[in-house]
N, C-alpha and C positions, 0 to 999 in steps of 0.2 A: 197431634193436630194442634196447631197454634191458633189461638183465638185472634180474630181481626181487631177486636176492641174489648177492653175490660169494663166497658160501661154496662150498667144495669139499673133499671128504675127501682125506687123504693119509696114508701110513704114517708112524708116529712114528720108525721106524728107516730112513727114506729115505737118511739120511747114510751108512748102512752098505752101501748098494748098491755093488757094485764100480765101476760107472761113476761114481758120485758120489765114491767114495774116490779114484779117479784124478783126477777134477776138482779135488778139494780139494788133492791132492798137488801138482798142477801150478799151479793158479791161486789156491790158498789159499781162505780163507773168503769172499773177495770173489767168487771164481768160483761158489761155492755160493750166495751171495746173488743173483748174476746169474741163476742157474738158476731160483730161485723167483720172481724178478721176471718172468722170461719165462713161467713157468707161470701166474702170476696175470694176466699180460697176455692170454695165450691164453684163460683162463677168461672174460674179459670180452667175447670176440668171439662173435658169433652162431653161427658154425660152428667155433669153437675153432681157427681158423687166422689167421696173421698174415703180412703181406707181408715178404719178406726185405729189400726196399729201404728199409724203415723202421727197420731195426736201428740205423743211426747216430743217428736221432732219439731212439730209446729210450736209447741210450748217453748222449747229452747230457742227457736229462731226469733220469737217475739218476746223473749225475756219475761216469761211467766211460768207457771207450774203446770205439770201434766194433770194434776188433780183438778185445778180450776177449769182447764179446757174440757176435760171429760165431764165435769159437772154441768157446764154450759150445754154440751151436746146431749147429755142424757137426762137431766133433771128438771127441765122447764118446758118440755113439750114444744120447743122451738125447732127441733130437728127430728127426723125419722131414721130409725135404724133398719138396715137391710141385711138379713141373714147373719147378724152379729159380725159383719165384715166391713160394711160401708155405712156412712150416714149421708143424708141429703135433706134438702128443704123443699117441701111442697110449695111454699110461697115463692121461692126463687124460681123453681121450674115453671110455675104458672106465669110469672112475670117475663120469662124468657121466651114464651111461646110465640109472640109476634116476630121476634128476631129470628127464631128458628124457621118460621114460615117464609120469611124473606130469603133466608139462606137456601131453603129448599127450592124456591122459585129460581134463584140465581144459579143453583147447581144444575137444574134441569135445562135452563137456557144455555149454560156453558156446555153441557153435554150435547145438546142439539147443535150448537155452533161447531163444536169439534167434529161431530159426525158429518155435518155439511162440508166442512173443510176436507175431511177425509175422502168423501165421495168426489168432491171437485178435484182432489189431488190424484185420485185413481182413474178418473175419466179424462182422457186426452182428446179434446175436440179436434177434428181434422180441419186445419186451416189451409194446408197446402196439398196439392195433388201428389206430392212425393217428398221424401226426406231431403232437406237441404244438405245434410252432411254426408250423403251417400256418395261413394266413389266407384260404383259398379260400372263395369265396362261391357260393351256389346261386341260380339263377334260379327263384324259387318259382313263377312263372307257368307253368313247364313241368310242375309237379307238380300233378295234379288228383286229389282224393280224395273218395270218398263214404263218410262215416263213420256207423256205427251203433253203438248200445250193445249189448254182449253181455250175457247174463243175469247175469253176476257183476259188472257195472258196468264192465268193461274195454271200451274203445273199439275197435271192429273195423273195419278198412278193407276194404270189400267190393270195391273196384276201385281200381287204381292205374294211372295212365297216365304213364309216364316213360321217356324214351329211355335207352339204355345210357349209363352215366356214363363220362366220360373223365377224371374227377378222380382223380389218383394216390392221394390220401388215401383216398377212398371205395373205390377198387379194393383198396387194401392192407387196409382194414377188412374187406371181403368175403372176401378170401383168408384173413385171420386167423380169421374166423368159421368158414369151412369146415374149417380146420385144428384150431382149439381148441374150437369149440362146434358140432359137426355137428348136434346135435339142434335147437338154437336156430336154426340157419341153414336148416333144412329147412322149406319153406313148408307142408308137410303138418302140421307141429306148430305153427308160428306163421304162419298165413296172411298176417298183416300184418307183413312184415319191416321193419327199420329202413331208411328211405330216406335219400338224400343230405342232404335238408333237415333231417331229424330228427337225423342224425348231427351236423350243424352246431349244432343246438340243444343237444344233449347236451354238446358240446364247450364251449359258452359257459358251462355250469354246473359241469362236472366235468372232471377230468384224464383223459387216455387210460388211465392205470393204474386209476383208479377205475371207469371204464366197463368195462374188461376184467375187473376183479374181480367186478363185479355180474353180467356175462354168464356168467362161469364159475360163480358161485353158482347162477344159474338153471339152467345146464347140469347141475349136479350134484344139484339138488334134484328128484329124480324124483317125490317125493310132492306137489310143489306145481306143477310146471311145466305140467301138463296143464290147470290151471284157467285158463290165459291163452292168448289168441290174438293179441294185439297186442304184439309184442316191444318196440317203442319205449316204450309206456306202462308195460309191465312193468319195463323197465330204469329208467325215470324214477321210478316209485313206489318200487322197491327202493332206488334211490340216495338218495331223500329220507329214507327210514327209516334207511339206513346212515350217511349223511354229514350229514343235517340241513340241506341247502342248499335 
């Protein structure tokens, strides 16, 4: 885990701490420099701990001796030893607590945001009554209609003989109608509902969103919708006026 920042707070009078005073007295400013080198090294570790067996490597890297580094770690009470394997600083860990708290909050917010994006990605809201990309075909020979003219010029289908559709597109359309346009989907209001073949015809001329918009307009126009009995022709006529196709 790579730290986002190497910053850490420390007291400006740390050199006056009795432990540091003794350290400087015995090892000079080199010992004080080794102390801060070790603190900075701990700061870069994910758990603010460092293996004791790597102290000689640190000494070589920073041009000092392993004996001096070990003395700073073990002889002045500036660091704590854990299971004779790691050393750490209570003071450093205490000073890093506010940063760790901010990281925890940010981590929880990030996970919540990721979970929300995952949920949104998995849920596909139905915006159209059918799939735009579908190319399903209808066997028109299976659909038999007896068509008459209604008094207002709207063609009314008095009888429809058609088996239950297994076309996922048409089934999705019917479900959308029941959910979004319950008045239009009720045969009592529109005795001639949109058939599978008619849906295909609409799709050849208009997009799914355009068809959905027209049906919702009919659904919401209570002053007009009672004049019509054939939903397909009503949608077709309104769409021609709306989109000019």
